[in-house]
N, C-alpha and C positions, 0 to 999 in steps of 0.2 A: 104809653103806647102799647098796644096789645102785642103779645109775644109772637113774632113772625118763626113760623115752625116749619121744619123739612117736609117737603113733599117729594112723591115718587114721581121722577121724570126721566126716561131714557133707559129704564130698568133699574135704575137705584135712586135712592134717598140724598136729596141735595136741598142745600138750601136755594128757594127760589128766587134769586139775586143771578141775572144775567148780564154780561158785559156784551154791549152792542156790537156786532159786525161791522167795523167802518171802514169803508172806502179802500184805496191803493194803501197798503203799506202802513196802514194809520191805527189798526188793531192786528197784531202780530202776534206770533208763537211766544214772545217774551209776556207781552201783556196778557196773553188768553191764559197761559200757564200759570201765572202767577194768582189770576182769578181763579180758576178751578183749584187751586192748592188752597186757597181761601176757604172753598168748599162751596162755591157756587158753580155757574156754568160759564166759562171762558170761550169767547168766541174770534177768532181770527179771520182777516178777511182773505176769500179765495179770490179777490179781482186783482189778477196780475201780480200776486205776491211776491216778495224778494226772495232770492237764491244767495248763496252764498260760495266761496272759493275755500281752498283748503285750508286757507289763514282765518277765517271767518268773515272775509269783508265782502260787502254786497256785492253782487255782480251788475254791473250797468247794463241795462237795456238797450242793446245799438242794432238796429234794423239794417239787413243788408240785402235784401230783396228789392228789385227795382218796381216791382208792381205792388198795388195793395195785396193782391191774393199772396204773392210771396210773403210780405209783410205779415197780414194775417196768420199764416203758418207757423211763423216765427214766433208771434205774439202766443200762441196757443202752446209751443212748445216751453217758453218762458213761464206761462202761468202754471202748467202742469207741475214743473221742477218747482217752482216757489212754493205751490200749494202743500207740496210732499214735506218741503223743507221747514216750514213753519208748523205743520202738522208733528214733526217729530221733536221741534223744540218746544213746542207746548205741552205735548206729552211726556217727556222729559222733566220740564220743570212742575208740571202739576203732581208730579209724586204718587200717583195714583189717585189722587182725591179729585173731587168734584167731577165734573167732565166737560170735555172740549169739543166746540162746535166749530162748524166752519160756515162761512156765511159767501153765497153768492147771489148776484142778480142775475135774473131770468133772462133781461134786456142784455146782457153783457155778449160779447163774442163768444160763439161756440161753448155756450154754456153748459149742455150736455156733454160734448167731448173732453170738457176741462174736469167736469166731475168724475164722468168715469175713469179719467186720467190718475187724477187725486185719489181717489179713494180705492182703487186698485194697487197705488202705489205706496199707501199708508194704511195697510190692515190693521184694524185693531188700535188705531191711533186717535183716529175720529170718531166720536158718539153720536153726532147730529150734525144736519144738513140744514141751516134756516135760508131761506129762499124769499125774494121780493121783488121789485121792481119789474112789476107784469105779472102775467098768470102761470104760474108754474105748474101745468099738470102733470108733466113727466117727472116731477122732482120724486113723487112717491115711488114711481116704479125703477126709479134709479136708486135712490138710496136704500130701498128694501132690497134690492138684488145685493147689497153690500153687508147688510144685517144691520144696518144704519139708521135711525129713527130721522124721520124729516118735520119739519118746524114751518110751514107756509107762515109769511108775513103777508095779514091782510089788512084794510083799514075799514071794513063793512062785514056785517052778517051777510049781506048779498054775494060779496066776491068769494067767502068761503063755500056756501051752498053751491055755488058754479063749480069750482074744484072739486067739491066732494062727489057731485053728481055725474061729472063729465070722467074722473079718475080716482081721487083717493078712496071711494069708496071699495076698490079693489085692493086696497093696501092698508087696512084699518090696524092692523096689529104693529105697525111701525109709526102710526102718526104718534110724536113725542107730546105735542102741544101746538097752541093756533097762538101766533104773536098778534096782537092787534096793536098796530101802529098809527098814533094819532097822525092825520095828515094835515094838522093847522100846528103841531107842536114839536114834530120829529124833525131831526138835522138831515142832511142829504134828501135824496128823491122821495116824495110823498105821493100817497096813492090818493089824491084827489080826483074823483069821478068828474064827468060832463055836467053831472046833475048837482053837484055841490059847488059853493061859491066859495072863492078861496078867501073873499073878506069878511065870510060871517062863521067863525069857528063856532062847531057844533060840542057841545059837554062829552066827555068820554064814556060815562057811568051809562046813558041809555043805550047808547050804541053796542057797547060790550054786553052789558045784558041782554039786547036782541042775539049778539052771537053765542051768548050762553043758552039761549032757549034755542037757537039752530042746532047748536051742538047736541042737546038734548033731545031734539026731534030725531038725529041721526042716532040715537043711545050711544053717545061719546058724551055724557056725563062725568067720567073720569079723566077726562083729558082736561088739562091745566089750560087756562088761558093767559096768555103774558103780556101785561100791559107795555107798552114802547111809546117813549116820547112824551115830554113834559113831567117825567118823574124826577123829582129833584130830594124831597125827605119824605121818607117813608111816611110820618107823621101824619102828612097832609092825604094820605090814602087809607089810614086807618079803618074808615067805615065797608074798604074793600075786602079787609081779613075777616075770615070765618063768616062771611056773607053767604048765605043758600042763595041768594039770587044770582050769584056770580060764580059760585063753586070754587074749585081751587085756581087760586091764582098766583103769579109771579111776576116780577116788576123786571124790565130792563133796562139798563144805562148805558146808553150812547157816548153824551157828552161828558159827565163828570170823569168816568176813567181817563178821557183826555190828558187831564192835569194829574197825572202819577209821575213816578219816577220810571216805572217801567213802560211808560207811555213812549212811543218811537218818535212822537212829532217832535220838533225844532224847539229849541229854547226861546227863540222869537215867536212861535206860535202861542205856545203856554204865558208866555210874560203879556200877549195880546188879549188872551183870555181873561186874565184878570183885570184888566182895563175894560172888558165891554160894558156898554149902557143899554139900558133897555131899551128895545127897539131897532139894534145895532145889527139883528140876523133878520133878514130879507126874503120873504117868500118871492120866488119868482119861476120864469117859465123860459130861461134862456137855454136849458140843456139841449143838447142835441137827440137826447132819449125822446123829447118831447111832454115830459113829465115836469110837474112843478117840483122845485128843489127849495131847500133854507140853507142859506149861507152867510158869511158874516160882511155888511156891506163893508167894501175897502175899493179903492182906486179900479181895480179889476170888473167888479160888478157894477161900479159907477159908469165904467165906460160901454158896457153892454147896454146898460140902461139909455144911455145918452145915445149910443148908436139907434136905437130904435125910435126914439123920440125926433132923431135928424130923419124922417123917412115921409115920403110921399107917394101917391098912388100916379100911376100913369096908363096912356094908351100908346100903341105904336101909330096911331093915326087920329086924327081931330075926331071927336065924338063926345057931343053934346057940352058940357062945361069944361071939358079937356081939349081946350080949343088954344092952348098958348104953347108955342113952340120951345121946348128946352132943349139945346145941346149939350150932350153928355159924351166922355170919352175920349180918347185922343184922337178918334175919328170925327169928332162931334155929330156923331149921330141924332137925329132929331125924334125926341118923345115928346107928348103932351099932357100938361098937364092943368090944372085949374089955375085961375089967376092968383090967388091965396097961396097955392102951392110953389108957383114961379117965384113968388115974392121969399118966400121960406128959403127955396133952393138957393136963389143969388145971394141972400144974405150969409148961410151956411158957406157958400164957395169964398166968398169974400172973408170969411172967417179962419180960411184955411182947409174945410172940409171939400176939396174940391173932387175926390175919387166919388162916383156915382156907381152904386154895386146894385144890380138886383137880385130882388126875392124871388121867390116861387110864387109869390102871391100878387103878382103885378104891382109891386112897390119897388122902390129904391131906396137906399138909405146913404148917407154922405159921409166918407170919412177921410182922414188926411191919406196922401199917397203912401206914406210909411205903414200906416193900419191895414191900406188895400193890399199893401205887398205882402203883408204878415198874414192876412186872413186867407190869401191864394196860396202862399207858400206852407199853410198847415193843412188845407184842404188837398194839396197835391202830395203832401208827406203822411196822409192818413193809412193808418197801420190797421183799419177795420177792426176797433176794439168794442163796438157794440153791434147786435145784431142788424141794426139799421140807423142810421146815422143822418140827422137831418142837417148837418153842418158840412159835410164832406159828400153828401148823396151816395155813401157806401152801404150796399146790403149783402150779409151773407148768402143770400138767395138771388134768384134772377139774374142771373149774369152780374154779379156783385153791383148792382145799383138799384137804387130807390125808384129810378126813372125820372126822378124830379131834379131840377136845378139844384146846385147846393145853397144852403140858407146862409149870407154874411152875418146874421143878425146871433149866431150862437157861437160855438167855440169848440176847439179839440180839447175834449174833456179829458182823455189819456193823457196829453200833453202836462195840462196845469196841475194833474193831480198827481203826476209824477213827480213835478217839479216842486210842489208844495211839500210833499212826503220826503223829499231828499236835498230841502236846501232850506235856507233862512228867510227866502223871498216870501212873504205874507201879503205883501200887498199887492202885486201883480197876479196873484194866481186865485184859484177858488179856494175858499176856506168852508168845507161845511160845518154846521153846526146846529144845535137843537135851538129852540127859542129860548128856552131858560138859561142860555148860557151866561149872559147878564148876571146870574146871580152868584158866580164866582166871587164877584166883585164884594158883596155884602154879606158872605155866607163867612162867619166868624172862623171856621174851620180852617179857613185858608189865609188867614190873619198875617201880613206882614210877608205875604208872598210865599206862604209854605206849602210845599209841594209834597203828599203823603206818599208812601208805598200802595200798591195796590190792597195789602193785607191790611195798612191802617185805613184806606178808604172803606173798605169792605166791613172792617169792625165796626166804623162810625156810621155805616148806613143801618147795622142792624140796631143802634140805639135810636132809631127814628130820625136822625139828622144826617 
């Protein structure tokens, strides 16, 4: 394999290997500090990161507010304190080597407030901010204010062009790089647009080449492009190195760092990664953000899929083919459905799915009484973790509501991501992963269940494997 050389990013020379920032407490100060110490760019998650007490124990997040708005403010406070705590840990462990980045989601609750709070509270500890899951127009302005480089995450040249023309052109000196995240292969939330088919993946090379042409158009020839999503062996990307059509490139690893000694995920999660088969990661659209996302198929995802499959359209009054009366709810209220659908509804109710829950789209799903109670409880206990939530109808704008009914086909993402990152429950929680995660089982590096340190993984990657 061609030699991978250091490139200039964030004002210094580093190896262009980047740890992807993952979810709630899945990449933290310990993992990112170790990655930076190895000579690359470590990235801790700034999404409701953990804080610690004087004994070094994680402070559990407990909400005391009676309203969503009150709990939302508590969440912001937790997030800022946690982000500062992880930045300090990463900085200390890095030993002044590499770079430490913070990853945020633009669609998370109060993204701007949290960014200001963490960056102000951790001067000179964070070198860059990566940001995706939405169109982060203000990420350049906020990062530049604190002398920190910004790295937008995009899935197309078109998206970067929109960001550049609207806002980024005012802050070119702090653009450290552009992360291209493959929307068909990356784990977590994916940037598929309405014009792209989730079932027809496109090759990344032409899309990245187009992104480079766009950067060159704006005289950003020196800005590195970081390939994210689907990267496993560097030797499989050898033709990207020293390629004049692509310019300077780096590679981001999100899934492989999950299986390291420093990775904070549970032993149960690590063991599950070693057991995955091809096709076990499922691209779905159940997220309350409205984005597609990729996660490991488990009972949690299967239940969400079954929920949507037990779904029929209805009208409040007889209309056309919807002329079959169906009584639902404890009061036996009448709705009208087609003959085919009333047969399906009766079959589901006979199977125990007796609770009919309405969606915002004039459909209803059928769940058990216990499932219905849990869904409503989770909606009521919403803490406003997103800027806008389909599941609970929370919004941080417009009187704190989306103005639409809550959607029972989705789930509380804060609850499940907190649970999987702080427990051994990997079957009943959302487990994000990239689509290449099945390769853990066939990669000889992990033979007999071997789990490397971050340094061992980093050195392995440099060999091409």
